[in-house]
LOGUVEX-229170 format. One record per residue (C-alpha): residue number from 1; x, y, z; residue in one letter. Coordinates in steps of 0.05 Angstrom, whole numbers, always signed. Layout:
# LOGUVEX-229170
+-----+--------+--------+--------+----+
!   i !   east !  north !     up ! aa !
+-----+--------+--------+--------+----+
! NUM !      X !      Y !      Z !  a !
...
+-----+--------+--------+--------+----+
END
This chain:
# LOGUVEX-229170
+-----+--------+--------+--------+----+
!   i !   east !  north !     up ! aa !
+-----+--------+--------+--------+----+
!   1 !  +3866 !  +3167 !  +1626 !  x !
!   2 !  +3838 !  +3213 !  +1680 !  x !
!   3 !  +3880 !  +3225 !  +1742 !  x !
!   4 !  +3845 !  +3230 !  +1809 !  x !
!   5 !  +3882 !  +3263 !  +1866 !  x !
!   6 !  +3894 !  +3221 !  +1928 !  x !
!   7 !  +3856 !  +3271 !  +1971 !  x !
!   8 !  +3793 !  +3267 !  +1929 !  x !
!   9 !  +3797 !  +3192 !  +1925 !  x !
!  10 !  +3801 !  +3187 !  +2001 !  x !
!  11 !  +3739 !  +3230 !  +2010 !  x !
!  12 !  +3698 !  +3187 !  +1961 !  x !
!  13 !  +3720 !  +3124 !  +1996 !  x !
!  14 !  +3700 !  +3151 !  +2065 !  x !
!  15 !  +3631 !  +3173 !  +2040 !  x !
!  16 !  +3619 !  +3103 !  +2012 !  x !
!  17 !  +3638 !  +3070 !  +2077 !  x !
!  18 !  +3591 !  +3114 !  +2118 !  x !
!  19 !  +3533 !  +3101 !  +2070 !  x !
!  20 !  +3541 !  +3026 !  +2077 !  x !
!  21 !  +3548 !  +3026 !  +2153 !  x !
!  22 !  +3487 !  +3003 !  +2195 !  x !
!  23 !  +3448 !  +3059 !  +2228 !  x !
!  24 !  +3444 !  +3052 !  +2305 !  x !
!  25 !  +3373 !  +3049 !  +2333 !  x !
!  26 !  +3358 !  +3073 !  +2404 !  x !
!  27 !  +3315 !  +3025 !  +2444 !  x !
!  28 !  +3246 !  +3056 !  +2458 !  x !
!  29 !  +3229 !  +3080 !  +2528 !  x !
!  30 !  +3302 !  +3092 !  +2549 !  x !
!  31 !  +3341 !  +3157 !  +2549 !  x !
!  32 !  +3399 !  +3163 !  +2499 !  x !
!  33 !  +3448 !  +3173 !  +2557 !  x !
!  34 !  +3450 !  +3131 !  +2621 !  x !
!  35 !  +3453 !  +3193 !  +2665 !  x !
!  36 !  +3391 !  +3226 !  +2636 !  x !
!  37 !  +3334 !  +3233 !  +2688 !  x !
!  38 !  +3264 !  +3260 !  +2683 !  x !
!  39 !  +3254 !  +3325 !  +2722 !  x !
!  40 !  +3179 !  +3314 !  +2733 !  x !
!  41 !  +3149 !  +3262 !  +2781 !  x !
!  42 !  +3129 !  +3195 !  +2751 !  x !
!  43 !  +3054 !  +3187 !  +2735 !  x !
!  44 !  +3017 !  +3162 !  +2796 !  x !
!  45 !  +3071 !  +3186 !  +2845 !  x !
!  46 !  +3041 !  +3206 !  +2912 !  x !
!  47 !  +3055 !  +3277 !  +2933 !  x !
!  48 !  +3061 !  +3264 !  +3008 !  x !
!  49 !  +3107 !  +3281 !  +3065 !  x !
!  50 !  +3117 !  +3265 !  +3139 !  x !
!  51 !  +3108 !  +3307 !  +3201 !  x !
!  52 !  +3152 !  +3289 !  +3261 !  x !
!  53 !  +3137 !  +3329 !  +3324 !  x !
!  54 !  +3149 !  +3339 !  +3398 !  x !
!  55 !  +3102 !  +3370 !  +3451 !  x !
!  56 !  +3128 !  +3396 !  +3518 !  x !
!  57 !  +3110 !  +3442 !  +3574 !  x !
!  58 !  +3146 !  +3508 !  +3587 !  x !
!  59 !  +3201 !  +3471 !  +3625 !  x !
!  60 !  +3212 !  +3428 !  +3563 !  x !
!  61 !  +3186 !  +3366 !  +3598 !  x !
!  62 !  +3152 !  +3318 !  +3548 !  x !
!  63 !  +3076 !  +3318 !  +3550 !  x !
!  64 !  +3042 !  +3250 !  +3544 !  x !
!  65 !  +2971 !  +3245 !  +3516 !  x !
!  66 !  +2970 !  +3312 !  +3481 !  x !
!  67 !  +2926 !  +3307 !  +3420 !  x !
!  68 !  +2948 !  +3336 !  +3354 !  x !
!  69 !  +2895 !  +3349 !  +3301 !  x !
!  70 !  +2906 !  +3370 !  +3228 !  x !
!  71 !  +2848 !  +3414 !  +3207 !  x !
!  72 !  +2814 !  +3393 !  +3142 !  x !
!  73 !  +2834 !  +3320 !  +3150 !  x !
!  74 !  +2815 !  +3261 !  +3195 !  x !
!  75 !  +2883 !  +3262 !  +3228 !  x !
!  76 !  +2882 !  +3263 !  +3304 !  x !
!  77 !  +2940 !  +3231 !  +3340 !  x !
!  78 !  +2964 !  +3229 !  +3412 !  x !
!  79 !  +3035 !  +3238 !  +3437 !  x !
!  80 !  +3073 !  +3182 !  +3470 !  x !
!  81 !  +3107 !  +3182 !  +3538 !  x !
!  82 !  +3166 !  +3218 !  +3506 !  x !
!  83 !  +3121 !  +3273 !  +3480 !  x !
!  84 !  +3132 !  +3254 !  +3408 !  x !
!  85 !  +3085 !  +3241 !  +3350 !  x !
!  86 !  +3095 !  +3221 !  +3278 !  x !
!  87 !  +3046 !  +3228 !  +3220 !  x !
!  88 !  +3064 !  +3194 !  +3154 !  x !
!  89 !  +3034 !  +3201 !  +3084 !  x !
!  90 !  +3007 !  +3272 !  +3094 !  x !
!  91 !  +2987 !  +3303 !  +3027 !  x !
!  92 !  +3033 !  +3360 !  +3008 !  x !
!  93 !  +3006 !  +3429 !  +3026 !  x !
!  94 !  +2992 !  +3479 !  +3080 !  x !
!  95 !  +2952 !  +3460 !  +3142 !  x !
!  96 !  +2929 !  +3487 !  +3209 !  x !
!  97 !  +2951 !  +3443 !  +3268 !  x !
!  98 !  +2915 !  +3447 !  +3335 !  x !
!  99 !  +2947 !  +3416 !  +3398 !  x !
! 100 !  +2905 !  +3403 !  +3460 !  x !
! 101 !  +2916 !  +3371 !  +3528 !  x !
! 102 !  +2875 !  +3371 !  +3592 !  x !
! 103 !  +2902 !  +3423 !  +3640 !  x !
! 104 !  +2940 !  +3462 !  +3587 !  x !
! 105 !  +2924 !  +3522 !  +3542 !  x !
! 106 !  +2910 !  +3496 !  +3471 !  x !
! 107 !  +2956 !  +3522 !  +3416 !  x !
! 108 !  +2955 !  +3525 !  +3341 !  x !
! 109 !  +3006 !  +3532 !  +3284 !  x !
! 110 !  +3008 !  +3531 !  +3208 !  x !
! 111 !  +3052 !  +3479 !  +3176 !  x !
! 112 !  +3075 !  +3469 !  +3104 !  x !
! 113 !  +3085 !  +3394 !  +3088 !  x !
! 114 !  +3140 !  +3383 !  +3037 !  x !
! 115 !  +3139 !  +3328 !  +2983 !  x !
! 116 !  +3180 !  +3267 !  +3000 !  x !
! 117 !  +3211 !  +3298 !  +3062 !  x !
! 118 !  +3201 !  +3302 !  +3137 !  x !
! 119 !  +3177 !  +3366 !  +3171 !  x !
! 120 !  +3202 !  +3370 !  +3243 !  x !
! 121 !  +3162 !  +3413 !  +3291 !  x !
! 122 !  +3160 !  +3427 !  +3366 !  x !
! 123 !  +3104 !  +3457 !  +3408 !  x !
! 124 !  +3106 !  +3485 !  +3479 !  x !
! 125 !  +3042 !  +3487 !  +3520 !  x !
! 126 !  +3026 !  +3533 !  +3579 !  x !
! 127 !  +2994 !  +3501 !  +3640 !  x !
! 128 !  +2926 !  +3529 !  +3660 !  x !
! 129 !  +2919 !  +3557 !  +3730 !  x !
! 130 !  +2876 !  +3513 !  +3775 !  x !
! 131 !  +2808 !  +3541 !  +3792 !  x !
! 132 !  +2751 !  +3512 !  +3833 !  x !
! 133 !  +2685 !  +3509 !  +3795 !  x !
! 134 !  +2615 !  +3499 !  +3822 !  x !
! 135 !  +2582 !  +3432 !  +3805 !  x !
! 136 !  +2548 !  +3432 !  +3737 !  x !
! 137 !  +2490 !  +3388 !  +3717 !  x !
! 138 !  +2487 !  +3376 !  +3642 !  x !
! 139 !  +2416 !  +3369 !  +3616 !  x !
! 140 !  +2427 !  +3388 !  +3542 !  x !
! 141 !  +2474 !  +3369 !  +3486 !  x !
! 142 !  +2542 !  +3404 !  +3488 !  x !
! 143 !  +2533 !  +3441 !  +3421 !  x !
! 144 !  +2473 !  +3478 !  +3452 !  x !
! 145 !  +2512 !  +3496 !  +3514 !  x !
! 146 !  +2572 !  +3517 !  +3475 !  x !
! 147 !  +2532 !  +3564 !  +3431 !  x !
! 148 !  +2490 !  +3593 !  +3488 !  x !
! 149 !  +2543 !  +3647 !  +3501 !  x !
! 150 !  +2543 !  +3662 !  +3426 !  x !
! 151 !  +2468 !  +3676 !  +3428 !  x !
! 152 !  +2475 !  +3718 !  +3491 !  x !
! 153 !  +2529 !  +3762 !  +3460 !  x !
! 154 !  +2489 !  +3768 !  +3396 !  x !
! 155 !  +2428 !  +3792 !  +3435 !  x !
! 156 !  +2471 !  +3845 !  +3471 !  x !
! 157 !  +2481 !  +3883 !  +3405 !  x !
! 158 !  +2557 !  +3889 !  +3413 !  x !
! 159 !  +2596 !  +3862 !  +3355 !  x !
! 160 !  +2574 !  +3832 !  +3288 !  x !
! 161 !  +2547 !  +3762 !  +3281 !  x !
! 162 !  +2530 !  +3708 !  +3230 !  x !
! 163 !  +2491 !  +3648 !  +3255 !  x !
! 164 !  +2483 !  +3579 !  +3224 !  x !
! 165 !  +2419 !  +3599 !  +3186 !  x !
! 166 !  +2454 !  +3657 !  +3151 !  x !
! 167 !  +2515 !  +3615 !  +3135 !  x !
! 168 !  +2471 !  +3564 !  +3100 !  x !
! 169 !  +2433 !  +3620 !  +3064 !  x !
! 170 !  +2498 !  +3648 !  +3034 !  x !
! 171 !  +2516 !  +3579 !  +3006 !  x !
! 172 !  +2590 !  +3595 !  +3003 !  x !
! 173 !  +2644 !  +3544 !  +2986 !  x !
! 174 !  +2700 !  +3576 !  +3027 !  x !
! 175 !  +2697 !  +3607 !  +3096 !  x !
! 176 !  +2738 !  +3665 !  +3069 !  x !
! 177 !  +2677 !  +3689 !  +3029 !  x !
! 178 !  +2635 !  +3695 !  +3092 !  x !
! 179 !  +2679 !  +3748 !  +3122 !  x !
! 180 !  +2666 !  +3796 !  +3063 !  x !
! 181 !  +2598 !  +3809 !  +3094 !  x !
! 182 !  +2626 !  +3842 !  +3156 !  x !
! 183 !  +2636 !  +3917 !  +3150 !  x !
! 184 !  +2695 !  +3920 !  +3199 !  x !
! 185 !  +2733 !  +3865 !  +3162 !  x !
! 186 !  +2774 !  +3874 !  +3099 !  x !
! 187 !  +2791 !  +3808 !  +3066 !  x !
! 188 !  +2858 !  +3822 !  +3034 !  x !
! 189 !  +2903 !  +3775 !  +2993 !  x !
! 190 !  +2977 !  +3771 !  +3009 !  x !
! 191 !  +3028 !  +3769 !  +2953 !  x !
! 192 !  +3089 !  +3755 !  +2997 !  x !
! 193 !  +3090 !  +3680 !  +2981 !  x !
! 194 !  +3078 !  +3633 !  +2923 !  x !
! 195 !  +3010 !  +3614 !  +2952 !  x !
! 196 !  +2958 !  +3670 !  +2957 !  x !
! 197 !  +2935 !  +3677 !  +3030 !  x !
! 198 !  +2874 !  +3716 !  +3052 !  x !
! 199 !  +2877 !  +3755 !  +3117 !  x !
! 200 !  +2823 !  +3787 !  +3160 !  x !
! 201 !  +2847 !  +3859 !  +3165 !  x !
! 202 !  +2817 !  +3915 !  +3206 !  x !
! 203 !  +2807 !  +3986 !  +3181 !  x !
! 204 !  +2842 !  +4011 !  +3244 !  x !
! 205 !  +2911 !  +4042 !  +3238 !  x !
! 206 !  +2975 !  +4007 !  +3259 !  x !
! 207 !  +2986 !  +3932 !  +3259 !  x !
! 208 !  +3037 !  +3887 !  +3227 !  x !
! 209 !  +3084 !  +3922 !  +3177 !  x !
! 210 !  +3097 !  +3856 !  +3141 !  x !
! 211 !  +3024 !  +3852 !  +3122 !  x !
! 212 !  +3016 !  +3927 !  +3110 !  x !
! 213 !  +2953 !  +3933 !  +3153 !  x !
! 214 !  +2921 !  +3913 !  +3218 !  x !
! 215 !  +2910 !  +3837 !  +3222 !  x !
! 216 !  +2854 !  +3814 !  +3268 !  x !
! 217 !  +2864 !  +3759 !  +3319 !  x !
! 218 !  +2825 !  +3697 !  +3298 !  x !
! 219 !  +2800 !  +3644 !  +3347 !  x !
! 220 !  +2775 !  +3576 !  +3326 !  x !
! 221 !  +2731 !  +3545 !  +3382 !  x !
! 222 !  +2769 !  +3587 !  +3433 !  x !
! 223 !  +2838 !  +3567 !  +3406 !  x !
! 224 !  +2879 !  +3629 !  +3385 !  x !
! 225 !  +2907 !  +3621 !  +3315 !  x !
! 226 !  +2972 !  +3650 !  +3288 !  x !
! 227 !  +2969 !  +3724 !  +3268 !  x !
! 228 !  +2962 !  +3741 !  +3212 !  x !
! 229 !  +2921 !  +3679 !  +3194 !  x !
! 230 !  +2904 !  +3651 !  +3125 !  x !
! 231 !  +2828 !  +3646 !  +3125 !  x !
! 232 !  +2829 !  +3592 !  +3072 !  x !
! 233 !  +2854 !  +3544 !  +3125 !  x !
! 234 !  +2789 !  +3548 !  +3165 !  x !
! 235 !  +2737 !  +3492 !  +3160 !  x !
! 236 !  +2687 !  +3498 !  +3103 !  x !
! 237 !  +2622 !  +3536 !  +3116 !  x !
! 238 !  +2582 !  +3470 !  +3122 !  x !
! 239 !  +2621 !  +3455 !  +3186 !  x !
! 240 !  +2612 !  +3524 !  +3218 !  x !
! 241 !  +2559 !  +3542 !  +3270 !  x !
! 242 !  +2572 !  +3617 !  +3276 !  x !
! 243 !  +2619 !  +3676 !  +3268 !  x !
! 244 !  +2631 !  +3736 !  +3313 !  x !
! 245 !  +2670 !  +3799 !  +3296 !  x !
! 246 !  +2694 !  +3854 !  +3344 !  x !
! 247 !  +2726 !  +3915 !  +3313 !  x !
! 248 !  +2770 !  +3936 !  +3372 !  x !
! 249 !  +2794 !  +3918 !  +3442 !  x !
! 250 !  +2739 !  +3959 !  +3475 !  x !
! 251 !  +2685 !  +3912 !  +3449 !  x !
! 252 !  +2722 !  +3845 !  +3455 !  x !
! 253 !  +2692 !  +3797 !  +3506 !  x !
! 254 !  +2737 !  +3793 !  +3568 !  x !
! 255 !  +2754 !  +3719 !  +3559 !  x !
! 256 !  +2783 !  +3735 !  +3490 !  x !
! 257 !  +2821 !  +3798 !  +3509 !  x !
! 258 !  +2896 !  +3797 !  +3500 !  x !
! 259 !  +2957 !  +3831 !  +3472 !  x !
! 260 !  +2939 !  +3814 !  +3399 !  x !
! 261 !  +2869 !  +3844 !  +3401 !  x !
! 262 !  +2886 !  +3917 !  +3384 !  x !
! 263 !  +2863 !  +3905 !  +3312 !  x !
! 264 !  +2800 !  +3869 !  +3332 !  x !
! 265 !  +2779 !  +3796 !  +3342 !  x !
! 266 !  +2744 !  +3744 !  +3299 !  x !
! 267 !  +2711 !  +3684 !  +3334 !  x !
! 268 !  +2697 !  +3622 !  +3292 !  x !
! 269 !  +2653 !  +3567 !  +3320 !  x !
! 270 !  +2646 !  +3497 !  +3289 !  x !
! 271 !  +2585 !  +3452 !  +3291 !  x !
! 272 !  +2617 !  +3399 !  +3336 !  x !
! 273 !  +2604 !  +3333 !  +3302 !  x !
! 274 !  +2555 !  +3364 !  +3253 !  x !
! 275 !  +2503 !  +3379 !  +3307 !  x !
+-----+--------+--------+--------+----+
END
């Protein structure tokens, strides 16, 4: 008769019990642990955020009926009596915001809308000095009147210009590409952020040390934009009526002269309603 040690017998018995036990099955579509969560957004989730803002004058008094526009979208909203505005369901990304109100200097700013969160912003507007103007009789459409000064400056031979016909001929997708035509403008990418931004830089010495060159002051329909400015935030070429470039303060038209013009000025004109 063969003798089996108690230890070996116990191991054989345990193996048999495990072999005969039912195998647990995880239910499909559920994580094995209750606390497990997916790190990526669910399919179909909307990547949107909210912009909550306040517009005031230099004395911090709320401004009613100031209009806030988000370039590249159909968003245009007015402020309430308390100077506040709120824009919901804005697609995530970087945008140019323009704020205008009658009697005040228009302003602009770049915002970065976060996903699923609220971006809170505040804008302060300077009041325009009151001036008496002679009576004006309008006999032509406003786009023609607005571009008349453009044509006059172009004929003077000071500065560099690109009119609507040349913009159409170049057939560019992005406004950034149009600036590569101008000899006094260097379109340079920035690598200081996760998103590549393209600046209009002058060949002149000095400028902003954070950019490493001389960023030019960009105006959009007479509204000064932040400096340096990401050219990719401008309207697409199909919405532009003309471009002007002035390489230095000596050539900048007086109405656009200012403390940020030492590196030159870029004037961008839109087609105003596609006209």
